[in-house]
Backbone and ligand atoms as CSV (ligand in chain L), in Angstrom:
chain,resi,resn,atom,element,x,y,z
A,1,UNK,N,N,7.242,-12.021,29.084
A,1,UNK,CA,C,6.492,-11.018,28.295
A,1,UNK,C,C,7.461,-9.966,27.743
A,2,UNK,N,N,7.394,-9.753,26.436
A,2,UNK,CA,C,8.253,-8.749,25.824
A,2,UNK,C,C,7.545,-7.394,25.828
A,3,UNK,N,N,8.306,-6.346,25.751
A,3,UNK,CA,C,7.716,-4.998,25.714
A,3,UNK,C,C,6.702,-4.875,24.592
A,4,UNK,N,N,7.065,-5.465,23.429
A,4,UNK,CA,C,6.199,-5.269,22.265
A,4,UNK,C,C,4.827,-5.893,22.447
A,5,UNK,N,N,4.726,-6.912,23.304
A,5,UNK,CA,C,3.419,-7.523,23.523
A,5,UNK,C,C,2.497,-6.569,24.278
A,6,UNK,N,N,3.077,-5.805,25.187
A,6,UNK,CA,C,2.271,-4.839,25.932
A,6,UNK,C,C,1.871,-3.659,25.072
A,7,UNK,N,N,2.620,-3.454,24.005
A,7,UNK,CA,C,2.378,-2.267,23.182
A,7,UNK,C,C,1.315,-2.471,22.104
A,8,UNK,N,N,0.835,-3.690,21.941
A,8,UNK,CA,C,-0.087,-4.002,20.845
A,8,UNK,C,C,-1.240,-2.997,20.700
A,9,UNK,N,N,-2.065,-2.892,21.749
A,9,UNK,CA,C,-3.242,-2.003,21.694
A,9,UNK,C,C,-2.856,-0.576,21.348
A,10,UNK,N,N,-1.832,-0.119,22.060
A,10,UNK,CA,C,-1.416,1.265,21.927
A,10,UNK,C,C,-0.966,1.578,20.500
A,11,UNK,N,N,-0.155,0.670,19.951
A,11,UNK,CA,C,0.395,0.898,18.618
A,11,UNK,C,C,-0.710,0.823,17.553
A,12,UNK,N,N,-1.615,-0.143,17.696
A,12,UNK,CA,C,-2.716,-0.260,16.741
A,12,UNK,C,C,-3.576,1.010,16.770
A,13,UNK,N,N,-3.913,1.449,17.963
A,13,UNK,CA,C,-4.759,2.634,18.086
A,13,UNK,C,C,-4.064,3.868,17.528
A,14,UNK,N,N,-2.802,4.003,17.855
A,14,UNK,CA,C,-2.064,5.182,17.420
A,14,UNK,C,C,-1.943,5.231,15.890
A,15,UNK,N,N,-1.599,4.112,15.284
A,15,UNK,CA,C,-1.432,4.096,13.824
A,15,UNK,C,C,-2.770,4.166,13.096
A,16,UNK,N,N,-3.816,3.691,13.730
A,16,UNK,CA,C,-5.133,3.807,13.120
A,16,UNK,C,C,-5.591,5.264,13.144
A,17,UNK,N,N,-5.322,5.914,14.246
A,17,UNK,CA,C,-5.725,7.308,14.407
A,17,UNK,C,C,-4.874,8.214,13.530
A,18,UNK,N,N,-3.608,7.861,13.417
A,18,UNK,CA,C,-2.656,8.757,12.779
A,18,UNK,C,C,-1.764,7.960,11.830
A,19,UNK,N,N,-2.357,7.435,10.750
A,19,UNK,CA,C,-1.580,6.536,9.876
A,19,UNK,C,C,-0.455,7.266,9.139
A,20,UNK,N,N,0.667,6.584,9.018
A,20,UNK,CA,C,1.816,7.142,8.298
A,20,UNK,C,C,1.703,6.792,6.816
A,21,UNK,N,N,2.117,7.743,5.992
A,21,UNK,CA,C,2.127,7.513,4.536
A,21,UNK,C,C,0.760,7.102,3.998
A,22,UNK,N,N,-0.278,7.721,4.524
A,22,UNK,CA,C,-1.621,7.453,4.028
A,22,UNK,C,C,-1.902,8.409,2.873
A,23,UNK,N,N,-2.357,7.850,1.755
A,23,UNK,CA,C,-2.671,8.675,0.595
A,23,UNK,C,C,-2.343,7.921,-0.670
A,24,UNK,N,N,-2.346,8.613,-1.789
A,24,UNK,CA,C,-2.022,7.951,-3.046
A,24,UNK,C,C,-0.808,8.624,-3.677
A,25,UNK,N,N,-0.128,7.881,-4.537
A,25,UNK,CA,C,0.978,8.430,-5.320
A,25,UNK,C,C,0.471,8.539,-6.744
A,26,UNK,N,N,0.573,9.706,-7.322
A,26,UNK,CA,C,0.147,9.818,-8.720
A,26,UNK,C,C,1.244,9.233,-9.599
A,27,UNK,N,N,0.869,8.505,-10.622
A,27,UNK,CA,C,1.815,7.809,-11.501
A,27,UNK,C,C,2.781,6.904,-10.723
A,28,UNK,N,N,2.264,5.971,-9.947
A,28,UNK,CA,C,3.151,5.045,-9.215
A,28,UNK,C,C,3.782,4.031,-10.162
A,29,UNK,N,N,4.909,3.468,-9.768
A,29,UNK,CA,C,5.535,2.413,-10.576
A,29,UNK,C,C,4.899,1.061,-10.294
A,30,UNK,N,N,4.429,0.874,-9.086
A,30,UNK,CA,C,3.787,-0.391,-8.721
A,30,UNK,C,C,2.546,-0.099,-7.877
A,31,UNK,N,N,1.545,-0.933,-8.091
A,31,UNK,CA,C,0.326,-0.846,-7.281
A,31,UNK,C,C,-0.088,-2.258,-6.934
A,32,UNK,N,N,-0.584,-2.460,-5.730
A,32,UNK,CA,C,-1.173,-3.764,-5.403
A,32,UNK,C,C,-2.307,-3.546,-4.413
A,33,UNK,N,N,-3.313,-4.375,-4.569
A,33,UNK,CA,C,-4.481,-4.251,-3.708
A,33,UNK,C,C,-4.615,-5.508,-2.867
A,34,UNK,N,N,-4.946,-5.326,-1.613
A,34,UNK,CA,C,-5.214,-6.467,-0.743
A,34,UNK,C,C,-6.654,-6.393,-0.267
A,35,UNK,N,N,-7.368,-7.485,-0.402
A,35,UNK,CA,C,-8.771,-7.506,-0.012
A,35,UNK,C,C,-9.033,-8.696,0.896
A,36,UNK,N,N,-9.669,-8.439,2.002
A,36,UNK,CA,C,-9.990,-9.490,2.970
A,36,UNK,C,C,-11.500,-9.510,3.159
A,37,UNK,N,N,-12.138,-10.477,2.520
A,37,UNK,CA,C,-13.602,-10.535,2.517
A,37,UNK,C,C,-14.176,-10.755,3.919
A,38,UNK,N,N,-13.429,-11.449,4.780
A,38,UNK,CA,C,-13.929,-11.731,6.134
A,38,UNK,C,C,-14.207,-10.463,6.926
A,39,UNK,N,N,-13.381,-9.467,6.669
A,39,UNK,CA,C,-13.450,-8.267,7.504
A,39,UNK,C,C,-13.872,-7.056,6.692
A,40,UNK,N,N,-13.683,-7.143,5.360
A,40,UNK,CA,C,-13.996,-5.999,4.498
A,40,UNK,C,C,-12.813,-5.077,4.282
A,41,UNK,N,N,-11.631,-5.494,4.718
A,41,UNK,CA,C,-10.434,-4.665,4.506
A,41,UNK,C,C,-10.110,-4.601,3.024
A,42,UNK,N,N,-9.869,-3.418,2.538
A,42,UNK,CA,C,-9.557,-3.217,1.124
A,42,UNK,C,C,-8.487,-2.129,1.049
A,43,UNK,N,N,-7.257,-2.589,0.938
A,43,UNK,CA,C,-6.113,-1.676,1.054
A,43,UNK,C,C,-5.313,-1.685,-0.237
A,44,UNK,N,N,-4.928,-0.507,-0.671
A,44,UNK,CA,C,-4.126,-0.372,-1.878
A,44,UNK,C,C,-2.759,0.197,-1.522
A,45,UNK,N,N,-1.701,-0.418,-2.070
A,45,UNK,CA,C,-0.349,0.114,-1.864
A,45,UNK,C,C,0.142,0.747,-3.149
A,46,UNK,N,N,0.819,1.853,-3.025
A,46,UNK,CA,C,1.405,2.549,-4.177
A,46,UNK,C,C,2.901,2.694,-3.936
A,47,UNK,N,N,3.687,2.309,-4.933
A,47,UNK,CA,C,5.133,2.416,-4.794
A,47,UNK,C,C,5.711,3.278,-5.906
A,48,UNK,N,N,6.625,4.130,-5.506
A,48,UNK,CA,C,7.423,4.872,-6.464
A,48,UNK,C,C,8.834,4.335,-6.328
A,49,UNK,N,N,9.390,3.856,-7.443
A,49,UNK,CA,C,10.725,3.265,-7.386
A,49,UNK,C,C,11.759,4.217,-7.953
A,50,UNK,N,N,12.949,4.097,-7.444
A,50,UNK,CA,C,14.079,4.804,-8.016
A,50,UNK,C,C,15.157,3.749,-8.208
A,51,UNK,N,N,15.314,3.288,-9.455
A,51,UNK,CA,C,16.189,2.143,-9.681
A,51,UNK,C,C,15.623,0.957,-8.942
A,52,UNK,N,N,16.433,0.391,-8.057
A,52,UNK,CA,C,16.006,-0.781,-7.294
A,52,UNK,C,C,15.448,-0.428,-5.929
A,53,UNK,N,N,15.363,0.867,-5.661
A,53,UNK,CA,C,14.970,1.276,-4.313
A,53,UNK,C,C,13.528,1.773,-4.276
A,54,UNK,N,N,12.871,1.522,-3.150
A,54,UNK,CA,C,11.529,2.064,-2.939
A,54,UNK,C,C,11.692,3.508,-2.480
A,55,UNK,N,N,11.437,4.415,-3.396
A,55,UNK,CA,C,11.658,5.819,-3.077
A,55,UNK,C,C,10.531,6.341,-2.199
A,56,UNK,N,N,9.318,5.901,-2.521
A,56,UNK,CA,C,8.161,6.381,-1.774
A,56,UNK,C,C,7.119,5.273,-1.745
A,57,UNK,N,N,6.421,5.166,-0.621
A,57,UNK,CA,C,5.347,4.167,-0.531
A,57,UNK,C,C,4.187,4.764,0.244
A,58,UNK,N,N,2.987,4.573,-0.279
A,58,UNK,CA,C,1.782,5.065,0.403
A,58,UNK,C,C,0.703,4.011,0.335
A,59,UNK,N,N,-0.255,4.157,1.232
A,59,UNK,CA,C,-1.390,3.238,1.160
A,59,UNK,C,C,-2.688,4.019,1.292
A,60,UNK,N,N,-3.717,3.457,0.712
A,60,UNK,CA,C,-5.037,4.060,0.879
A,60,UNK,C,C,-6.051,2.939,0.972
A,61,UNK,N,N,-7.286,3.309,1.141
A,61,UNK,CA,C,-8.337,2.304,1.195
A,61,UNK,C,C,-9.060,2.310,2.527
A,62,UNK,N,N,-9.933,1.336,2.640
A,62,UNK,CA,C,-10.769,1.202,3.827
A,62,UNK,C,C,-10.350,-0.063,4.543
A,63,UNK,N,N,-10.386,-0.017,5.852
A,63,UNK,CA,C,-10.070,-1.236,6.572
A,63,UNK,C,C,-10.262,-1.048,8.059
A,64,UNK,N,N,-10.170,-2.146,8.779
A,64,UNK,CA,C,-10.284,-2.081,10.232
A,64,UNK,C,C,-8.991,-1.499,10.800
A,65,UNK,N,N,-9.008,-1.246,12.085
A,65,UNK,CA,C,-7.850,-0.639,12.745
A,65,UNK,C,C,-6.589,-1.474,12.554
A,66,UNK,N,N,-6.736,-2.795,12.598
A,66,UNK,CA,C,-5.546,-3.659,12.494
A,66,UNK,C,C,-4.932,-3.583,11.095
A,67,UNK,N,N,-5.766,-3.633,10.066
A,67,UNK,CA,C,-5.224,-3.596,8.709
A,67,UNK,C,C,-4.602,-2.229,8.406
A,68,UNK,N,N,-5.222,-1.182,8.898
A,68,UNK,CA,C,-4.671,0.164,8.669
A,68,UNK,C,C,-3.363,0.363,9.427
A,69,UNK,N,N,-3.336,-0.097,10.665
A,69,UNK,CA,C,-2.110,0.035,11.458
A,69,UNK,C,C,-0.990,-0.792,10.832
A,70,UNK,N,N,-1.344,-1.981,10.346
A,70,UNK,CA,C,-0.350,-2.846,9.736
A,70,UNK,C,C,0.228,-2.201,8.474
A,71,UNK,N,N,-0.645,-1.605,7.665
A,71,UNK,CA,C,-0.186,-0.934,6.440
A,71,UNK,C,C,0.698,0.259,6.778
A,72,UNK,N,N,0.305,0.994,7.780
A,72,UNK,CA,C,1.076,2.152,8.205
A,72,UNK,C,C,2.476,1.720,8.672
A,73,UNK,N,N,2.535,0.687,9.489
A,73,UNK,CA,C,3.820,0.166,9.982
A,73,UNK,C,C,4.651,-0.403,8.843
A,74,UNK,N,N,3.986,-1.005,7.881
A,74,UNK,CA,C,4.686,-1.560,6.718
A,74,UNK,C,C,5.415,-0.455,5.955
A,75,UNK,N,N,4.729,0.657,5.727
A,75,UNK,CA,C,5.366,1.721,4.935
A,75,UNK,C,C,6.629,2.202,5.637
A,76,UNK,N,N,6.582,2.252,6.977
A,76,UNK,CA,C,7.761,2.688,7.731
A,76,UNK,C,C,8.880,1.650,7.664
A,77,UNK,N,N,8.490,0.381,7.536
A,77,UNK,CA,C,9.489,-0.693,7.535
A,77,UNK,C,C,10.257,-0.766,6.226
A,78,UNK,N,N,9.665,-0.317,5.127
A,78,UNK,CA,C,10.308,-0.585,3.831
A,78,UNK,C,C,10.624,0.661,2.992
A,79,UNK,N,N,10.199,1.850,3.444
A,79,UNK,CA,C,10.499,3.027,2.621
A,79,UNK,C,C,12.008,3.209,2.539
A,80,UNK,N,N,12.474,3.594,1.368
A,80,UNK,CA,C,13.899,3.841,1.103
A,80,UNK,C,C,14.760,2.580,1.109
A,81,UNK,N,N,14.154,1.423,1.078
A,81,UNK,CA,C,14.934,0.182,1.043
A,81,UNK,C,C,15.033,-0.335,-0.384
A,82,UNK,N,N,16.113,-1.083,-0.685
A,82,UNK,CA,C,16.148,-1.807,-1.952
A,82,UNK,C,C,15.001,-2.817,-1.971
A,83,UNK,N,N,14.501,-3.096,-3.175
A,83,UNK,CA,C,13.358,-4.009,-3.306
A,83,UNK,C,C,13.620,-5.351,-2.637
A,84,UNK,N,N,14.825,-5.894,-2.829
A,84,UNK,CA,C,15.120,-7.229,-2.306
A,84,UNK,C,C,15.051,-7.245,-0.778
A,85,UNK,N,N,15.504,-6.168,-0.166
A,85,UNK,CA,C,15.480,-6.082,1.298
A,85,UNK,C,C,14.046,-5.902,1.802
A,86,UNK,N,N,13.262,-5.140,1.067
A,86,UNK,CA,C,11.852,-4.936,1.429
A,86,UNK,C,C,11.106,-6.264,1.364
A,87,UNK,N,N,11.422,-7.017,0.331
A,87,UNK,CA,C,10.782,-8.325,0.159
A,87,UNK,C,C,11.147,-9.243,1.329
A,88,UNK,N,N,12.397,-9.207,1.716
A,88,UNK,CA,C,12.867,-10.021,2.835
A,88,UNK,C,C,12.146,-9.643,4.131
A,89,UNK,N,N,11.990,-8.333,4.352
A,89,UNK,CA,C,11.295,-7.895,5.574
A,89,UNK,C,C,9.842,-8.339,5.564
A,90,UNK,N,N,9.208,-8.267,4.388
A,90,UNK,CA,C,7.800,-8.686,4.298
A,90,UNK,C,C,7.685,-10.180,4.587
A,91,UNK,N,N,8.642,-10.947,4.070
A,91,UNK,CA,C,8.592,-12.398,4.303
A,91,UNK,C,C,8.808,-12.728,5.781
A,92,UNK,N,N,9.745,-12.018,6.398
A,92,UNK,CA,C,9.992,-12.214,7.843
A,92,UNK,C,C,8.741,-11.883,8.649
A,93,UNK,N,N,8.122,-10.752,8.294
A,93,UNK,CA,C,6.958,-10.300,9.055
A,93,UNK,C,C,5.804,-11.285,8.890
A,94,UNK,N,N,5.619,-11.789,7.684
A,94,UNK,CA,C,4.542,-12.758,7.457
A,94,UNK,C,C,4.796,-14.051,8.235
A,95,UNK,N,N,6.057,-14.463,8.276
A,95,UNK,CA,C,6.389,-15.681,9.019
A,95,UNK,C,C,6.119,-15.481,10.512
A,96,UNK,N,N,6.411,-14.293,11.009
A,96,UNK,CA,C,6.165,-14.002,12.426
A,96,UNK,C,C,4.675,-13.892,12.718
A,97,UNK,N,N,3.950,-13.212,11.842
A,97,UNK,CA,C,2.511,-13.014,12.078
A,97,UNK,C,C,1.742,-14.329,12.054
A,98,UNK,N,N,2.178,-15.233,11.188
A,98,UNK,CA,C,1.448,-16.493,11.074
A,98,UNK,C,C,2.011,-17.555,12.020
A,99,UNK,N,N,3.043,-17.195,12.758
A,99,UNK,CA,C,3.581,-18.103,13.758
A,99,UNK,C,C,4.538,-19.151,13.204
A,100,UNK,N,N,4.877,-19.051,11.892
A,100,UNK,CA,C,5.843,-19.990,11.317
A,100,UNK,C,C,7.207,-19.750,11.928
A,101,UNK,N,N,7.413,-18.492,12.273
A,101,UNK,CA,C,8.657,-18.139,12.941
A,101,UNK,C,C,8.266,-17.554,14.295
A,102,UNK,N,N,8.931,-18.020,15.339
A,102,UNK,CA,C,8.548,-17.587,16.684
A,102,UNK,C,C,9.485,-16.535,17.257
A,103,UNK,N,N,10.727,-16.618,16.864
A,103,UNK,CA,C,11.739,-15.815,17.523
A,103,UNK,C,C,11.785,-14.387,16.975
A,104,UNK,N,N,10.909,-13.544,17.514
A,104,UNK,CA,C,10.799,-12.168,17.028
A,104,UNK,C,C,12.046,-11.355,17.326
A,105,UNK,N,N,12.752,-11.713,18.374
A,105,UNK,CA,C,13.918,-10.915,18.738
A,105,UNK,C,C,15.081,-11.090,17.765
A,106,UNK,N,N,14.936,-12.057,16.836
A,106,UNK,CA,C,15.993,-12.265,15.860
A,106,UNK,C,C,15.887,-11.312,14.678
A,107,UNK,N,N,14.869,-10.462,14.658
A,107,UNK,CA,C,14.725,-9.508,13.555
A,107,UNK,C,C,14.673,-8.066,14.082
A,108,UNK,N,N,15.834,-7.589,14.570
A,108,UNK,CA,C,15.860,-6.245,15.170
A,108,UNK,C,C,15.414,-5.138,14.202
A,109,UNK,N,N,15.578,-5.381,12.882
A,109,UNK,CA,C,15.203,-4.332,11.925
A,109,UNK,C,C,13.694,-4.094,11.917
A,110,UNK,N,N,12.942,-5.030,12.475
A,110,UNK,CA,C,11.481,-4.862,12.502
A,110,UNK,C,C,10.974,-4.515,13.902
A,111,UNK,N,N,11.841,-3.994,14.730
A,111,UNK,CA,C,11.455,-3.759,16.122
A,111,UNK,C,C,10.190,-2.901,16.247
A,112,UNK,N,N,10.105,-1.846,15.443
A,112,UNK,CA,C,8.933,-0.955,15.540
A,112,UNK,C,C,7.654,-1.652,15.115
A,113,UNK,N,N,7.808,-2.720,14.310
A,113,UNK,CA,C,6.639,-3.416,13.783
A,113,UNK,C,C,6.187,-4.562,14.707
A,114,UNK,N,N,7.040,-4.950,15.649
A,114,UNK,CA,C,6.737,-6.138,16.449
A,114,UNK,C,C,5.456,-6.066,17.283
A,115,UNK,N,N,5.043,-4.875,17.743
A,115,UNK,CA,C,3.785,-4.858,18.496
A,115,UNK,C,C,2.608,-5.466,17.727
A,116,UNK,N,N,2.687,-5.429,16.405
A,116,UNK,CA,C,1.649,-6.048,15.575
A,116,UNK,C,C,1.456,-7.529,15.888
A,117,UNK,N,N,2.530,-8.149,16.377
A,117,UNK,CA,C,2.462,-9.589,16.628
A,117,UNK,C,C,1.473,-9.943,17.733
A,118,UNK,N,N,1.026,-8.926,18.465
A,118,UNK,CA,C,-0.016,-9.156,19.467
A,118,UNK,C,C,-1.257,-9.769,18.847
A,119,UNK,N,N,-1.415,-9.571,17.551
A,119,UNK,CA,C,-2.590,-10.088,16.848
A,119,UNK,C,C,-2.610,-11.625,16.834
A,120,UNK,N,N,-1.468,-12.238,17.075
A,120,UNK,CA,C,-1.430,-13.713,17.068
A,120,UNK,C,C,-2.365,-14.315,18.111
A,121,UNK,N,N,-2.716,-13.514,19.115
A,121,UNK,CA,C,-3.658,-13.999,20.124
A,121,UNK,C,C,-5.095,-14.014,19.613
A,122,UNK,N,N,-5.305,-13.395,18.440
A,122,UNK,CA,C,-6.654,-13.314,17.876
A,122,UNK,C,C,-6.648,-13.883,16.456
A,123,UNK,N,N,-6.663,-15.214,16.346
A,123,UNK,CA,C,-6.469,-15.866,15.048
A,123,UNK,C,C,-7.390,-15.335,13.937
A,124,UNK,N,N,-8.615,-14.938,14.293
A,124,UNK,CA,C,-9.542,-14.431,13.282
A,124,UNK,C,C,-9.044,-13.143,12.634
A,125,UNK,N,N,-8.162,-12.427,13.332
A,125,UNK,CA,C,-7.732,-11.122,12.837
A,125,UNK,C,C,-6.362,-11.157,12.170
A,126,UNK,N,N,-5.739,-12.316,12.134
A,126,UNK,CA,C,-4.381,-12.361,11.582
A,126,UNK,C,C,-4.373,-11.926,10.111
A,127,UNK,N,N,-5.424,-12.301,9.390
A,127,UNK,CA,C,-5.507,-11.892,7.978
A,127,UNK,C,C,-5.525,-10.379,7.808
A,128,UNK,N,N,-6.135,-9.694,8.755
A,128,UNK,CA,C,-6.163,-8.227,8.705
A,128,UNK,C,C,-4.735,-7.680,8.743
A,129,UNK,N,N,-3.911,-8.315,9.562
A,129,UNK,CA,C,-2.540,-7.844,9.738
A,129,UNK,C,C,-1.626,-8.267,8.587
A,130,UNK,N,N,-1.871,-9.448,8.015
A,130,UNK,CA,C,-0.972,-9.927,6.960
A,130,UNK,C,C,-1.283,-9.292,5.603
A,131,UNK,N,N,-2.508,-8.837,5.432
A,131,UNK,CA,C,-2.962,-8.330,4.127
A,131,UNK,C,C,-2.015,-7.318,3.443
A,132,UNK,N,N,-1.609,-6.258,4.138
A,132,UNK,CA,C,-0.730,-5.304,3.443
A,132,UNK,C,C,0.619,-5.909,3.069
A,133,UNK,N,N,1.113,-6.835,3.882
A,133,UNK,CA,C,2.437,-7.443,3.619
A,133,UNK,C,C,2.360,-8.358,2.393
A,134,UNK,N,N,1.246,-9.064,2.255
A,134,UNK,CA,C,1.042,-9.863,1.043
A,134,UNK,C,C,0.956,-8.939,-0.181
A,135,UNK,N,N,0.255,-7.833,-0.010
A,135,UNK,CA,C,0.111,-6.888,-1.128
A,135,UNK,C,C,1.477,-6.341,-1.538
A,136,UNK,N,N,2.335,-6.108,-0.552
A,136,UNK,CA,C,3.669,-5.596,-0.876
A,136,UNK,C,C,4.452,-6.618,-1.705
A,137,UNK,N,N,4.393,-7.883,-1.295
A,137,UNK,CA,C,5.105,-8.927,-2.060
A,137,UNK,C,C,4.591,-8.975,-3.493
A,138,UNK,N,N,3.283,-8.823,-3.630
A,138,UNK,CA,C,2.697,-8.836,-4.975
A,138,UNK,C,C,3.190,-7.622,-5.778
A,139,UNK,N,N,3.205,-6.470,-5.137
A,139,UNK,CA,C,3.650,-5.254,-5.818
A,139,UNK,C,C,5.109,-5.372,-6.265
A,140,UNK,N,N,5.922,-6.018,-5.442
A,140,UNK,CA,C,7.341,-6.140,-5.782
A,140,UNK,C,C,7.567,-7.193,-6.855
A,141,UNK,N,N,6.648,-8.158,-6.943
A,141,UNK,CA,C,6.840,-9.242,-7.898
A,141,UNK,C,C,6.384,-8.865,-9.309
A,142,UNK,N,N,5.393,-7.997,-9.412
A,142,UNK,CA,C,4.833,-7.754,-10.765
A,142,UNK,C,C,5.573,-6.674,-11.555
L,1,ZN,ZN,ZN,-9.679,-6.324,9.278
């Protein structure tokens, strides 16, 4: 058992109660919306870019605790990163969340985000957790 597995509940509750970077950016450079009909999660990401770097990222919308916590953790994982690196982190996180990649300890840069992987024990909720990361990839691609 890894530390991050024990932290799942705590981290979800904490980020749901006190989400980081919650709000909107006026005149954002990129916007993407993630919607999960199964749960009703509807999350919007706003990005402000400076050259190739994500200068600022915020999220807003309605969602369950898992989707909100995931979005909050996402903003912390990619703020101030070059777009290409942010994209790489999102791809790594999606691979871990969906179980395509098992070895979580191989991505130390996502250590703070790893408690989210506790959701793998609840297959019905994995979409709640992946939603913001998919939205980020979309925002970076368009
Ligand atoms: Zn949800």
